Structure formats: C-alpha cells, structure tokens
C-alpha positions, 0 to 999 in steps of 0.5 A: 748870167749878168743882167743886160741893160738897154738904153732906148731913145723913144718908146720901145715896141712889141714884147718889151713894151708889153713887159714894161706895161705889165710891170707898171700895172702890177707895181701900181695896181690898187686891186688884186695882186697880179702876176706880171706874166698874166698882165703881159698876156693881156697886153699881147692880146689887146689893143688897149691904149695905155695912157702913160705910153701915149704920154711918153710918145708925146714927150721930147726925147723920151728915153728908157733904160731897161734891165733884163735877166735873159729874156725876162724884164727885171726893171726899167726907168724912163724919162724925157728931156724938158729943156736943153740941159734938163732931163725929167726922170718920170717912171720906173720900177723893178720886179721882185726876184727870188735870190736877188739878195744872194746876187748882191752879196756875191757881186 
C-alpha cells in the first residue's frame, strides 16, 4: 500500500495530533528509549498541554504535511507563514520503519 499524504492548515486534532506529539516525544527524548505507541497512549489519556502545540496554534497560517502508512503515522513536517511570501519550516520527523529500504529500492 502506498503512503498517503495529508496537508492540513492549522494544528490537527484528535488521534492525529496524539500520534504527532508521540513521535516528537520519541524523536527528541533525552531519557529512556520509548515506543511511539506507548507515548500515544499517554497523550490519549492526558490533558497535558504540549508547549510546541500551543506555540503552533499561535502562529499565522500554520501547516502540517502528514504521512501515513494505512492508519499509522510515518512522519510529518510543520511550519508557518512569517511574511506574505515567506514560510518557516519549523519541526518534523520520520519514524523508523522496518523494510523501508526495500520500499525505496522498489519505487
């Protein structure tokens, strides 16, 4: 199944935001190695305010490009408009996927 890409103006909500927040926590974590699924569960059951999400909500014309493999988040990139013809690419990441090298060889 090919990857699906979504472009969202503004901050995504619900499970998509939970998955992105979990991926950010795993990729930029200085502590023990975490699994994305474990962190997603934490965010689903929490009312914790996530600083970078709150900052993204304050930006003018924030945009997320989100990649899925089925219903599983593969990666994302977000940014926001800072001038009429200038866009700041701010935060992003891609999860490690078993077999991705094979996928690239066959595409």
